[in-house]
Structure formats: C-alpha cells, structure tokens
N, C-alpha and C positions, 0 to 999 in steps of 0.2 A: 505493500501500499503504499502513495505519495504521502508521508507524513507533513508535508507543508502544506496540503487539499484540505480547506475546509472540508468536512464530512458532508456526503449528499444527503444523508438521513436528518442531518443534526437543521436542515435551513428550517425554517419557522413558516408554517403557513404556504403557500404558492402554491397549492394545489394545481390547480390548471399545467401549469410552467413544468413543474415534477415529473406531471405524468407527460405532454409535449414530448419532454426530453426522453421518459423511458421507453415510448411508441417508437422513437428511432431508434431504439437499442432495440427493440425486438427485430424490426424491419427497416435495417438500409436504407433501403431501394426508396423511403417514404420522400426521399430529400435533404431532409433537417431544418432546424426549427428558428426561427426568425424571432429575438426577444424584444419588446418595442419597450419603453418606460421610461421614468422616471431617473433620475441618478442614485444612486446608493440601493438602486431595490433588489440584490440579488442576483443580477441579470448574468456577468461573469463570473461570481461564485459559484450558480446554479449549473453552469454551462464548463466550469473547469475541472466540479466534483466530479463529474459524472463515468469520466474516465475510470476511480477507482471502482464502481461497482460494477463495470461493463465487464460480462465474461471473458476470457484469457483467448489470446487465437493463436494458430501456429506459424513460426515463420521462420526464416533462418538467420542467426543471428547476424549483422553486416550486412543485410541482405537490403542497399539502397530505394530498394522499388517495392517494399512489402511485397514480395513474391508470397500467392496462394500456395501452398505445398500442391506438387502434383499437376500445376501448371504456371509454372517458371516463365518470366518473360526473357525474351530469347534471347537477349545483350547479356542478363543480368550474370555478369562471373560469377557472383558469389555463390546462387542459384544453380548453377549450369556446371555444378565441379561433382567428382563421386562422392565425395565425401560429404556434400551439405547434407544436414541432419537438422527440420524442425525440429523447435521446440517453444513450449508455453509461453507468451507473452503478452504485456498488455496491448491495449490495444492503443495506435498510434495517438496522438492529441497533436496539432503543428497549429498554430496560432502565424497568422498569415498580416503581419504589421503594417499599416496604411501605407508606409512608404518604403516597402519594398521594391525591387527595380523588375522591372518583365523577366529579364535574366535569370533573376533571385527565385522567383515562381518555377516557370517552365521549366529550368533549366540552359545550358547554357554549355559551349566549347570548353574541354577542360586546358586550363593555358598550360600549368605545370605539365602536363603530360605530351602537350604540343609541342613545347620550349623541347622539351627532353629528349624525345624519339621522332619528334615532326608526322605523329598521330594522329588522325582526327578523333576521341575519346569525348562522349558526353558525359557534363557531370550533370546528376540531375537536379531537378528543381524542387521547391515546395509541392508543387502536385504528386510529384513522386513518394515523397516522404508521407502524405497524407493519406495516400492508395488502402483501403480495406480500416482507412480510422479516421479520425474526427480533424475536419479545416473549420478551426475557429477564429470569425474575426470582429474584434471591438468596435463597434461605431463602422457598422459595414457600411451606413449610409455616405462617409466620408470616403469612401474607397475611391480612387482616382479609375475616370472612366478607362482609360487603357489596358486596368486589370481586371475591371468587371468583363471587359470582354473575353480578355484569356477565362475568367470563372463560366462565362458561360460558355463556351465551347466545348468547353472542359466537363461540364453538369449535361448539357447535350447530349455530346456522344459516350462519355465514360472512359474517353482515353485523352491524353494529352499528344498533340502532335506539335513539332520542333524541326521548322525548317531555316537554320542560319548559320552562317558562319560554314557552308559547305556538307551542313548535315543534318540530316534529313530521316528524327526518329520519331517515333510513336509506341507510347509505353499505357500500359491501365493506367486509371485515375477515376477512382468508384469510391469519393467518401461521402461523410455526410458534413455536412455543410449546416455551423451554426454561429449566427450572427447576432450580436446586439446592437445598439442603435437608443439615442434619445431623439423625439421629434422635433423638440427644437431644433436641431441641427440639421436638419428638412429632412425628402424624406428620398426614397429607394428609386432608381429608374422600372420602371413595372414590368420590364425584363428579364431582371436579377430578382425583384419579388415575387414573380408568378413560381420562380425554380426553388423556393421555401416550399416545401410538401405545407407545413403546417406555419404558423403564429400566432403566439400569447401578447398581449398586454398585461405588463404588471405594472401595479401601484405597490407602494408604499404604506402599512396596515394601519388604519387609524384608531384602532383599537390600542390604550394604554398599556394593557397588558401585554400583547402582543408585542407591542414594541419593548417595551422593556424587555423581554424576553428575547427577542433578535440580540438587544444589547447585550444583554447577558453571558450567553451563547457566544458570541463573538468576543467581548473581552477576555474569554476562558480562555477561548483558541489560542488566541492571539501571544499570554501568559506562557504556555506552557502546550504548542498544535501537536505533541507527540505522546500528551497522556490525554487529550484531548480527542485525540481519534484514536485512540485505546477504549477510550470506556467507549463509544457507538461501534466496535468492530463486531458486533453481534447482530446489528440494524444493518451495517453494511454488508456483511454475510449474506442477512438474509434478502437483502436485498437484490443480489449476485445472481441468489440460486434462484426465486422467483422470475429473475430474467433468463436465465439457464432456461427453465424450462417452460417460458413462453416462446423463447426462440424455437427450442423442439417439436411443442403442440403446434405454432404456427400453420404450419404444410398441411396441418387436418381439418384448420379452421374452414368452416366452411360458411359461403353469405347466398342466402335464396335469391332467385330473381325477382320475387317479391319486394326485398330490402333493397334489391340495386334498381328497377326504378323508381322507389322514393329518391333515392339519390340523386336519381338524374332529374325528378322534380325538382327537389330543393335546391340542386341548381339551376334550372330552367326558373323556378320563382322569384329567385333572390336573383338573377338578371345575369349569372357567373359568366362571359366568353370562355375563357379556358376551357378544353376538354380534360386540362390536365389535374383542375378538380374534381372531377368524375371517378377518377383513376388513383388519387391519392387519398381521396374519402375513402374508398371500397378497400385499400387497404389497412388504411390507419382505424376503419370499424375492425379488420379481422384481426390485425394486432392487439385493438386493445380486449378481446374479448381474451385471445390467447393470453394477458397482462392478468385478465381477472380467471384464468384457467378454465375458460369454457368452450366447447369446438365447434359453438353456433351463434353466430352475432347477433346479437338482438337491437330491436328499433331505439332501443335509448344507445344504443353503444353509436348506429346511426348518429343520433341526437348531439352528442357528447362530440365527436368529431368532426361534424358541422360547424362548430362553433371557432375549431380550431383550422378548419382549412377555407371556410368560405371567408371570413370577415377582410382580408386584405387581396382578395382576389375580385369583387366587389366593387373595387374603385373603379372608376369610367373615365373619370376627369379631375384636375385638378380641385382644389377645394372639396373635393365630396368626400367626406370623414368615413374612412372603412371603419363595418363593424355588424352587426346584426341585429334584424330588430328581433328581439327578445320575444315578444305578446306574436307577432308573425310567424316566428319560429317553433313554437306552442299551438298555433290553431295548424296550421301543416301539418304538424305531428298528431295533433286530434283527430285531424281529416284524416289521416291515412288510417288511424286506428279503430275506425268504428267498428263494430261488431257485423260481417259480411250479413247478418239478416234485415241491415237496415240499406242496404243497397239494391230497391225497389225495381223491378224488370217491370216496366210499363212502355206499350207499342206508343203510346203515345208520345213522340217528340220532345214536345215544351216539358210535360212532367220528369219525362227521363231528366233532362239538361237541368231540372230543379233539383231531382234527387243524388245529380253528380256528388255535389259536394259532400257526400253521409258514403257515400263508399268506403270498405275498407281497405285497408292495405291488400287486403287478399282476393280483390276486385281483380279484372283484368287489366292489362294494360292500356285501352282501350280506354276504361274508366279514367286513368289520371291524362289521359293527352283530351280528354275531354272536356276535364277541369280547365285546363290550358287555356284549352280554344274559345270558352264560352265565359268560363266565370269571369267575371268582372276584377280585372286587374285593380291593385292600390295605384293611385296618383301619386306621384313621387315629387312635390314640389323641386325645384332646383331655382334654388338663389339666388343666383347668375350664371350669365354663360358664356362662354369664350367666345369674342369676335372675329369671325370667319377675316383669314387672314389673304387669304385667295394667294392672289402673286405679289401682295406685296412685301418690301425687303424686311429684314429685320436689324434690330441696333446689332453695330460691329462700332467697337471700338479700338482705336488701333493702341497697342500700349507696348512701354517697355520698362512696366513696372517690376522695380526688384524682387517683389515676393509674387510666386505661382502659385495662384488658387487655380486648383482643377474645377472647367466648368465647360463650354461649347461657344461661347458667346464671339470672342475676340482671339484675336489672333496673339501669341507668344511668341518672341524670338527668344533661339539659345536657353528652351524651357528644359529643367530637368528631364522631363518625362513629355511623352508623345513619339512623334513618328521621326526617324531619323531622316532627316535630308539632303548630307553632305559628310563628310570626312576629310579634316584638316590636319598637317602635319600639327604636331605639340608635344613640346621635350617634358608639360608637367600635364596632361589630361583629367580631369573627371569624371567622364566617361569613356572605357579605354575603345578602340575600335579594332576590337580583337584580332579579324580579318586583315584588315589592312595595314595593321602594325606586321604581324607574322607574314604577309606578300613582302612589306618591303625591305626585311630582314631576308628573305629568301631571294631576292632578285639582287642582292648584293652578291652573289652563285658565292661567297664565301665558302670553302671546306670545312671549316668549321661552325654550323651553322647556331646565330646568337644576336641576340636582340639589344640592341643600343639604344641610346636615348632617342634620335636621330630617327631613329625607327618608329616611334612613338606616335598614332595618331586619335584625335580625338573627335569625337560623334557630334555635331551638329544636329541638331533634334528643335520643329517645331511643334508645335500642341496648340492649346483652345485655352483660354483665360474665364476666370469670370466675371462680371461685375457688380458694383453693387450699384439699386437704384433705389437714392433717397426720394421717398415721398415728402413732402415739405405741404399738410393741407391744412387751408384756412378755413375752420370752422368757428368761425363769430356770428355774429346779429347781423353783418353785412351780406352772410350767407346761406340764412336761417332757413331761405322758404323750401320747404320741402321737394318742389320738383326739381330746382338748382342743386339742390345736396343729393339727392338720387342718383341723376345724370353726371354728377360730378365721382362719386362712388362706383357705382354703375363703370365707368368709366376706366378709371384705375382697377379698378377688380380686372379688365377685362386685361388690362398689364401684367398683373399677375400670373397667367395662366403661361406668358411668355416667359418669363423670369422663372418661372418654375420647369420649363421645358428646358431651356438654357444656364440652369442651375447657375444663376444670380444668389447675388445676397440682397436681401431686401431690408431695407429702415425705414418707420414710419413715425415724421413728427407733425405734430398739430399743434396749432393754437388760437385759445380764444380767450376771453377775457383779459387778464394784466400779464401773462405769458407761456412760452412756447412750453410745452412738454415732447418729452421725446419716449413714443410711446413703444415702441419695436427695436432694439439697439438692433445692432446690423445680425442677421441669422440668414442662413437657407430655407428656414420653413414659414413658406408663404403660406401657409394655412395662419398660421399665428399672427400676418400682416395680413390675412383676411379680416380675421375676428375683429380685429382692433379698426380697420378701417366700416365693417360691416355696425359696431358698435358703437360710432363717433357722436357724442353728444353734440347740440349746436347750440350757438348763442353766446351774447357778449359784444366785448370793443375787438380790438384788429391791433393784436401786437406783432405786429411784422417782421421789424427789424428784433424781436426777439427769435424770431425763427429763424432770420437767416443767419443771426449768431451760432443759434443754433446748429445750424444747418454745416455752417463754416467747421466748428468747431468736430463735429461727426467725420466732416470728409479727409480735415486734418489728420483724423487717424489710423486711416484704412491707405491701403500699400495696394488696394484695389482698383482697377479706372473705377470711376464714379458717372452717374449719368443725375442730376437734380430734374427731379418733377416736380415741379409747384405751382398747386390751386388757388389761386387768388384772384381777389379786384383791385387788392395793391392798396386799400382807401384805409391806409396805414393811419389809427388814431394813439397808441400809448409806446412814445420811447423805453429805451435802457436808462436813458439817467433823466435827472428830471430838468425842464428849461429846453432839455435839445429838439428838436421840430424830427419827431417822426419818420415821415418820409425824407429828410438829407438822409436822415440814419439807416435807412433801407435802404437807401440806391448806394452808400459806402460801403455797406456790408457785401451790397449784390457787385459794384467794383470790384472787393476782394476775394470772391467765385471765380467770377472773370478771371482775374489774376492766377489762379490756380489753369487754366484751362480747362474746368470744368464743363462739357457740355451740359446744356438744359434745356428744360422746355415751358413755357410758363402757359397756363391755361386760363385765360381769363373769363372768370365767371360775371363780371356785371352786365345789367340789360337795364334796357329803356333807351326813351329816346338822348336823352341826356347822358353825356360818357364824361366821366373826366380822365380817361384811358393811361389811368396809372398802372395798368397790369402790361401794357406794351412798351412803355414807359421802361420798364420794369426789366421786360427780357431785353432791352437795348443796351440796358449796365449790366445785363447778366452775357450781350452774346447769344441770349436763345431765340429757341425755337420758339413762336406764337401761335398762341387758338387760340380763338373765340368760342361763347358758349355757346355760338348758335348752329356752330362748327363741333361741336363735342358730344358726337356719337362712338359710339364704342370703334367702330369701323374707323372714322376721320382721325379719329385719338391714335387706332392703332397704325395709321399712312403716317401720322404726323413723326410719330415716336421712331416707331422702324427706321424710317429713313431719311432722321435729321442728324444721321453721323453715317460718316463712309470709313 
C-alpha cells in the first residue's frame, strides 16, 4: 500500500464520487470520470486514493509499455525476451502535468541511443506508462489544446500513433481517464467532455458535524500517514475484495432488452445527441449491478447511472447549465415502471395515445416510441440565443505578449507550444529540434559521430493565444429603461458565445451610483459572466471615470491581448475627486487606455432626438469602434466586434 496516500475508505461522504470511481475500476472501458467542484472538496484526494484499492495486475518488471501478459507489444524489448516473467503489480497511476510537452506525452526519439549508435529508438511517453492504468489530469479544463488533441486521438483509437523524427510507432494506450476541474476556470472542450464516461459534481458538506469529521481525519493523517493508513487497512482490503469480485462477476451480468429501451428513451427525452451516452449507461448499469453482487441489472441501476452519464452530455450551447431535472427523471422512471395491466389495448387510436403514458417497462418498444412521437414535449425556455455569425469575421488580435495563454483567437509567434513552422541554428535552444540537430552532425561526415554546439537547432512554433475581453457596463439610471438594458444585455451575452468558443478570458465591470465594481475578475468561466450580466441591477448616477479607472487597473494586470467593450451613453456625472469635472476625467482615462494600444468598442445607448454625443467623443478618445443603440442588434454587434481588429 502507498502509505503517503489518504485511504479511499476514509473519505467522508461523497458517495456519488466514490461510486463513479469504483464503477470505472470494475469496467475500465467506461472511459473515466470527470470530477467537477469547488476547491477543497476531495477531488484529487479521491482520485489518487483509488489505486490503493484496485486489484493488482500482471506485468513484467521494467516494461515501459505495461504490456498485457501473453500479448506483448512487438517492439517491447523487455517483454519479448525468453526470461520475461510477469508478476503482480499495482495499477499504474500516471499524472499528466498541464505544462507537459507533446514529446513527453506521446514519446519521441531516444536521443541518447541515437547519439551512441546512430539508431532510431523510440522513447515511450506518458501514454505508454498509463496503458492498463489511470491517467490523471488535475485542472483538466486548463490543459492546452494541442495536448487535448493528443488525448482525443488516443482515447478514440486505444492506441498511440507517433510519426516524427523518422519514427513510425504505434503502441496500445488504453487507460482510464480521471480529470478534476473547477468551473471558475472555464469549461472543457465538448469533444473531450464527451470522452469522460461519467461526471460527478462535488461540493463541500454543509453539515458542521461532517465538516469537522473531514478536518479531524485529515489532521490525523498528516500527523502520521503510516499509522492512519494502518488503521483503515481492513476497510481497504474489503473494498479491494469487493472490486475483485465485481470484476469477475461483470461478464455474467445481464441487462434486459426492456431496460435497454429505457436507456435509449431516457437519452432521447433528455435530448442527448451522443450515442456514446447509451453505450456508457449500458456498461455502467452492468458495472453497478456487479459492484452490488447482482447478476441482473435493475431499473434503479439505470436511474443511478443516468445521474452520472447524462448531465455533461446534455449541454448543447454555452451558458446552458449541465445537469438533470430530477423531477423529470423520476416521472420518466415512474412512467416506465407502471404495472403491465395498466397498458390498455384499444382499437381507438385517440384513446390508445392517451394511455401510452402509462405503459409499463415491459410494454413493447413501439409503445415507447409512441410516447416519444405523441407525448407533449416539455418546453425548455432558452434565456438567450447565440447570434448567427454567418461569414462574419472573428476578433483577431496581433500580439507579442510575453505570457502565452492557450486559446484560439490570436496568433502568437515564438510560442512555447503549438505547430512547428521551422527550425533555425541555435547554440542554446530551449526546444531542441532533434532531427535537424542529428542531420547537421551527420552531414559533417566525421568518422567519429559527435554532436557539437554548432549542430544544435531550435524549433520555432506558432500557436494561438487567448484574449481578455473586458466588459464595462453602464447600469446607471440614464440606462435604466428596460428595453435598452435588455438590448444591451442580450447583445453582450451573444459575445460571450464567441469568447467561450475561442477560450478567452472575460471580466465584467459595472458602474452605477457612486462607484464602479469589478463584478467578475478575469476568468475563463463565461458562465459566471453570463450570470453576473443577467442579474445586473440598474439605477442611480453615472460614475464613468470610476469605471474607466477600474478598467485601466484591470488591463494593467493582464499579460493577455485585451479587448475593451464599453456600454454607456457617456453622460458622466460623478467624478473621482471632489471638484473635478467628471467628463474631463473620463476623457483623460480614455486617453490613458488608448496609449496602451488597447482595441476597444463603444456601444452608445443614448436615445432621443436631442443627443449630447458623449459616447462618440469617448470612442474617439479611446480610438475605438463606435456603434449606436439603433444598430445594437445581436447580429450587428457581432459583426462590429468581430471585424474591429485584423
């Protein structure tokens, strides 16, 4: 047992989280678990503790590919020897760091072997180490896109294919993916989200007794990890025995066709597009039955696994919160479990349609399909819709920022990660171009093959970087008219869809009354931005200088290429300093922002026949694009912002 790992059985509560992890242990083909929740909710603790209760696997000591006994990888020198003997070993638990290079993840040319004998030998990466084990990613939503692409390929094919430096290698890479994340940092790409078989939302307990017990156990563990682990040894062994029994029982567990119809029915009713949901729910229900020691799946197994399989697959658009309507799920289950005699058989089509909702689970599949076709679907209100972009250009910010933040909007030169565009000689490279370096040494034609500093080459990469989109929203009484505020909110929320897709960071500053307030610090969670904007109150005076001062302070703290979006009529009437002119203060701060070269857009909310034109003057001081309220449709706003920077 790993004595430095907190015992899995000692975790307080978090029943659903522990169940999801155990299900993946019973059937690794489920695809893994995504654990979402606030900081300090035992996400990482539970994931790391799982390996201590997993049944041992057979592997040859020193095998870098974790080959299965009797089916070694053809190029594995360790397993393809006469004296290779498999022995019981713990399940591999491999952590994928967010800053890992692509070479470290998929493997690369063994430079040491190449320099010694000129041979092209493959050096396995983390995907090879995680084969038949667990690949763990903390804060998986922050994983760079180029590594996400690698994971998607491996998860889809079950193999890792490497084509680089003259190598052509394909080796098995089947692993259970466990990821943890905090929604405050933004969400996952939909493709990777769907690859997680199960998802669990975790929260800290609200009961003071439970919270104190969590603290008590953690303090005791940190005081003496060895003694604390020993105190839980019986519970740990019982869990391991339970998992072993469940793995042996799993092939014998059956699931009736009627329950399979129910699974598909639930997926249809909850508008799940991915067929992977049906497959994973089928597997998870069987794994849950095996975990409970039963050879037959029950409807309750299906319901329990639906709560793990469906929530993260329901999300269709940004800002639609994932989750299941528990009342709807209960109604669907009750509808399916009505006694068979309540399913009336009547020749009258109208009466038959009215009785279809009471059909039992044992009714024919046609009954279920009839419910889908004839039942009244529950209206799902959409708070706002994304603007139709058509052929509209998106925001493109040219940047030479020192900090590289993974994103999709702007091109970043000399990026530490991304596509290699060329190699150049460099005696002190930070990203060695192995192939070009070896070729340079070989071309010198020396009998004694040796690499010198003159042979070293640097990889030059180009990547995509994220932007900070700072929304400064006037919520004063001059903008309090309901129609105007609704138009402003709806238009800005449409921009958040683009920010979500481009993995930008967003921040929100609101100003009303006597001051401005940073409603949302820079974050990738556009969901939080949407909530703050949707619930934004209005009324009071217009402290515009306060807002521009807060915007300047926020912009000075970011290393990302920024975009400022100001929504106001410009009628400043609250100064920062007593006795000053609020309008002149506003122009001064606008000039300071313009000096930073920050691209901006001003949305003028002033209406009526007589207009002061302050917002237009403010746009000129900012060097910003300008749009009036009459043009403030979601489509026009998207057109202006997406086209304002090339």
